[in-house]
C-alpha positions as CSV (number, residue, x, y, z in Angstrom):
1,X,0.0,0.0,0.0
2,X,2.8,2.4,1.0
3,X,4.7,1.3,-2.2
4,X,1.5,2.2,-4.4
5,X,1.2,5.6,-2.6
6,X,4.8,6.4,-3.2
7,X,4.8,5.5,-6.8
8,X,1.7,7.8,-7.1
9,X,3.5,10.6,-5.5
10,X,6.5,10.3,-7.7
11,X,4.2,10.2,-10.7
12,X,2.4,13.4,-9.6
13,X,5.8,15.2,-9.0
14,X,7.1,14.1,-12.4
15,X,4.0,15.4,-14.0
16,X,4.0,18.6,-12.4
17,X,7.6,19.3,-13.3
18,X,7.0,18.3,-16.9
19,X,4.0,20.6,-16.9
20,X,6.1,23.5,-15.5
21,X,8.9,22.8,-18.1
22,X,6.4,22.8,-20.9
23,X,4.9,26.1,-19.6
24,X,8.3,27.7,-19.4
25,X,9.3,26.5,-22.8
26,X,6.0,28.1,-24.2
27,X,6.7,31.2,-22.3
28,X,10.2,31.4,-23.8
29,X,9.0,30.9,-27.2
30,X,6.5,33.6,-26.8
31,X,9.1,36.1,-25.6
32,X,11.3,35.3,-28.7
33,X,8.3,35.8,-31.0
34,X,7.5,39.1,-29.3
35,X,11.1,40.1,-29.5
36,X,11.3,39.5,-33.2
37,X,8.1,41.3,-33.7
38,X,9.3,44.4,-32.0
39,X,12.5,44.3,-33.9
40,X,10.6,44.0,-37.2
41,X,8.4,47.0,-36.3
42,X,11.5,49.0,-35.3
43,X,13.1,48.5,-38.9
44,X,10.2,50.6,-40.1
45,X,11.0,53.6,-38.0
46,X,13.4,56.3,-39.5
47,X,17.0,56.2,-38.1
48,X,16.4,60.0,-37.3
49,X,13.7,59.0,-34.7
50,X,16.5,57.3,-32.6
51,X,19.6,59.3,-33.0
52,X,20.5,63.0,-33.5
53,X,21.3,63.6,-37.2
54,X,24.2,65.9,-37.9
55,X,23.1,69.2,-39.8
56,X,25.9,68.4,-42.2
57,X,24.6,65.1,-43.2
58,X,23.0,65.1,-46.7
59,X,22.6,61.3,-46.8
60,X,18.7,61.5,-46.5
61,X,18.4,64.1,-49.3
62,X,18.0,63.6,-53.2
63,X,18.1,65.9,-56.2
64,X,14.5,66.3,-56.8
65,X,14.8,66.1,-60.6
66,X,16.3,62.5,-60.1
67,X,12.8,61.5,-58.7
68,X,10.7,63.9,-60.6
69,X,12.3,64.5,-64.0
70,X,9.6,66.8,-65.5
71,X,9.8,69.2,-62.6
72,X,11.0,72.7,-63.6
73,X,13.6,74.2,-61.3
74,X,14.0,78.1,-60.9
75,X,15.9,78.6,-57.7
76,X,15.4,82.2,-57.1
77,X,18.1,82.4,-54.3
78,X,20.6,81.2,-56.6
79,X,20.1,84.3,-58.7
80,X,20.0,88.0,-58.1
81,X,16.2,88.1,-58.6
82,X,15.0,87.9,-55.0
83,X,14.1,90.2,-52.2
84,X,17.8,90.5,-51.1
85,X,19.1,91.4,-54.6
86,X,22.0,89.0,-54.2
87,X,22.8,85.4,-54.6
88,X,22.1,83.8,-51.3
89,X,24.8,82.1,-49.1
90,X,24.9,78.4,-49.5
91,X,23.1,78.3,-52.9
92,X,26.2,77.1,-54.7
93,X,24.6,75.4,-57.6
94,X,20.9,75.5,-59.1
95,X,19.8,72.3,-57.9
96,X,16.6,71.6,-55.7
97,X,17.6,69.1,-52.8
98,X,14.8,67.7,-50.6
99,X,14.4,64.6,-48.4
100,X,13.8,61.4,-50.2
101,X,10.3,61.2,-48.6
102,X,9.5,64.7,-50.1
103,X,10.6,63.8,-53.5
104,X,8.4,60.7,-53.4
105,X,5.4,62.6,-52.4
106,X,6.1,65.3,-55.2
107,X,6.2,62.5,-57.7
108,X,2.8,61.5,-56.8
109,X,1.8,65.2,-57.1
110,X,3.1,65.6,-60.7
111,X,1.6,62.2,-61.8
112,X,-1.9,63.8,-60.9
113,X,-1.1,67.0,-62.6
114,X,0.3,65.7,-65.7
115,X,-3.0,64.6,-67.4
116,X,-4.2,68.2,-66.7
117,X,-1.3,69.7,-68.8
118,X,0.6,71.0,-65.7
119,X,4.0,70.0,-64.0
120,X,5.3,71.6,-60.8
121,X,7.7,74.5,-60.9
122,X,10.1,74.9,-57.8
123,X,11.2,78.1,-56.5
124,X,12.8,76.9,-53.4
125,X,13.4,73.6,-51.6
126,X,16.1,72.7,-49.0
127,X,17.4,76.0,-47.7
128,X,20.6,75.8,-45.4
129,X,20.7,77.6,-42.2
130,X,23.6,79.8,-43.6
131,X,21.0,81.2,-46.1
132,X,18.5,81.9,-43.3
133,X,21.3,83.8,-41.4
134,X,21.9,85.7,-44.7
135,X,18.2,86.8,-44.7
136,X,18.5,87.9,-41.0
137,X,21.8,89.9,-41.7
138,X,20.1,91.6,-44.7
139,X,16.9,92.5,-42.7
140,X,19.2,94.3,-40.1
141,X,20.4,96.6,-42.6
142,X,17.8,99.2,-43.1
143,X,19.7,101.1,-45.9
144,X,19.6,98.1,-48.4
145,X,16.1,98.3,-50.0
146,X,17.1,97.6,-53.7
147,X,14.4,95.2,-54.2
148,X,11.6,97.0,-52.3
149,X,9.6,97.9,-55.2
150,X,9.5,94.3,-56.6
151,X,8.9,92.1,-53.3
152,X,7.6,94.3,-50.5
153,X,6.2,97.7,-51.8
154,X,3.5,97.8,-49.1
155,X,5.9,96.8,-46.2
156,X,8.5,98.8,-44.3
157,X,11.7,96.9,-44.1
158,X,11.7,97.4,-40.3
159,X,8.4,95.5,-40.0
160,X,9.6,92.3,-41.8
161,X,10.7,90.5,-38.6
162,X,7.4,91.5,-36.7
163,X,5.3,90.4,-39.6
164,X,6.7,87.1,-40.0
165,X,8.4,87.5,-43.3
166,X,11.9,86.9,-42.0
167,X,12.8,84.7,-39.0
168,X,15.9,83.1,-37.4
169,X,14.8,79.7,-38.5
170,X,13.0,78.2,-41.4
171,X,11.1,75.0,-42.0
172,X,13.0,74.8,-45.4
173,X,16.1,74.0,-43.5
174,X,14.5,70.8,-42.4
175,X,14.4,69.6,-46.0
176,X,10.9,68.8,-46.5
177,X,9.3,72.1,-47.5
178,X,9.0,73.5,-51.1
179,X,7.9,76.8,-52.6
180,X,6.3,75.9,-55.9
181,X,3.7,76.9,-58.5
182,X,2.0,75.1,-61.5
183,X,3.6,75.3,-64.9
184,X,1.4,75.1,-67.9
185,X,3.2,72.6,-70.4
186,X,1.1,73.4,-73.4
187,X,1.5,77.1,-73.2
188,X,5.0,77.0,-71.8
189,X,4.4,79.4,-68.8
190,X,3.6,79.7,-65.1
191,X,-0.1,79.4,-64.2
192,X,-1.5,82.7,-63.2
193,X,-1.9,82.6,-59.3
194,X,-2.8,86.3,-59.1
195,X,0.3,87.2,-57.4
196,X,4.1,86.5,-57.5
197,X,6.6,84.4,-55.5
198,X,8.1,85.9,-52.3
199,X,5.8,88.9,-52.5
200,X,5.5,90.2,-48.9
201,X,1.8,91.3,-48.6
202,X,-1.7,90.2,-48.2
203,X,-1.9,89.4,-52.0
204,X,0.1,86.2,-51.2
205,X,-2.4,85.0,-48.7
206,X,-4.1,81.7,-50.1
207,X,-7.4,83.3,-49.2
208,X,-6.8,86.7,-50.7
209,X,-10.2,87.8,-52.2
210,X,-9.1,90.5,-54.8
211,X,-8.3,88.3,-57.6
212,X,-10.2,86.6,-60.5
213,X,-12.1,83.6,-60.1
214,X,-9.8,81.7,-62.5
215,X,-6.7,82.7,-60.3
216,X,-8.7,81.4,-57.2
217,X,-9.3,78.1,-58.9
218,X,-5.5,77.9,-59.8
219,X,-4.6,78.4,-56.3
220,X,-7.2,75.9,-55.0
221,X,-5.9,73.3,-57.6
222,X,-2.4,73.6,-56.4
223,X,-3.5,73.4,-52.7
224,X,-5.9,70.5,-53.2
225,X,-3.4,68.3,-55.1
226,X,-0.5,69.1,-52.4
227,X,-2.8,68.4,-49.4
228,X,-4.0,65.1,-51.2
229,X,-0.5,63.9,-51.3
230,X,0.5,64.6,-47.7
231,X,1.4,68.3,-47.5
232,X,0.3,71.1,-45.4
233,X,0.2,74.8,-46.4
234,X,0.3,78.0,-44.5
235,X,-2.0,80.9,-44.4
236,X,0.4,83.5,-45.7
237,X,1.9,82.1,-48.8
238,X,0.1,80.3,-51.5
239,X,3.3,78.7,-52.7
240,X,4.6,77.3,-49.4
241,X,4.0,73.5,-48.6
242,X,5.5,71.2,-45.9
243,X,5.4,67.4,-46.0
244,X,3.2,66.3,-42.9
245,X,5.4,63.4,-42.0
246,X,8.7,65.0,-42.4
247,X,11.6,62.8,-41.5
248,X,13.7,65.4,-39.7
249,X,11.2,67.5,-37.9
250,X,13.8,68.9,-35.4
251,X,17.0,69.2,-37.5
252,X,17.9,72.4,-39.3
253,X,20.4,71.3,-42.0
254,X,23.3,73.5,-42.8
255,X,25.2,71.8,-45.7
256,X,25.6,73.9,-49.0
257,X,23.4,73.3,-52.0
258,X,25.3,71.3,-54.5
259,X,24.8,68.4,-56.8
260,X,24.9,65.3,-54.5
261,X,27.8,62.9,-55.0
262,X,27.0,59.3,-53.6
């Protein structure tokens, strides 16, 4: 009788031990699966979310026309025709640079515009911090008003900071903002937006009422296509758009604008 009870106890202990071992093994497998799932999900998150990116690192940028070959580039700050009247510091070559994500989104924009007879025309894209510093230095020089009649006839230069036209930092320096318009391919001209790029005044507001119905429709077309493909605009410039999911939301880059060599 005692032997039977002892045998039963031993069997019970062995069974309980095997049960625990099985459960431990299952738990370990579950942990491994969970760890692999987490690693897989992390692989989709941009590196910029985990580590600080040097503001001289251009590896996340592309030449826009490599991705959108039909885009027309007219970088105003590489020329003398801008509100300063000089080529802006850092604009060493007439090439539009943007983050790869922005270029991909603009390719979708252009694909939608092409059947309508339009392509995008870029006035500005990535803008290095050194260029923004150049704007600030110019704004502090009250005597230099060479381009006032073209770009800010309704504004006093002393008010450009207060009214938000000049600032010490720009979203352009993060690489995912563009200034653009529509270009009519068939007629080989800019679409009439009822106002010119970089005009400092109410006429540049997207909602400005004193323009023709066609000009309003042209602004609305640009806005609707850009918003549809992941960009957001601002209330003071009809040409200014930023990618919603910009990859470097806190980095203000400062490498010069040149053709990228990989």
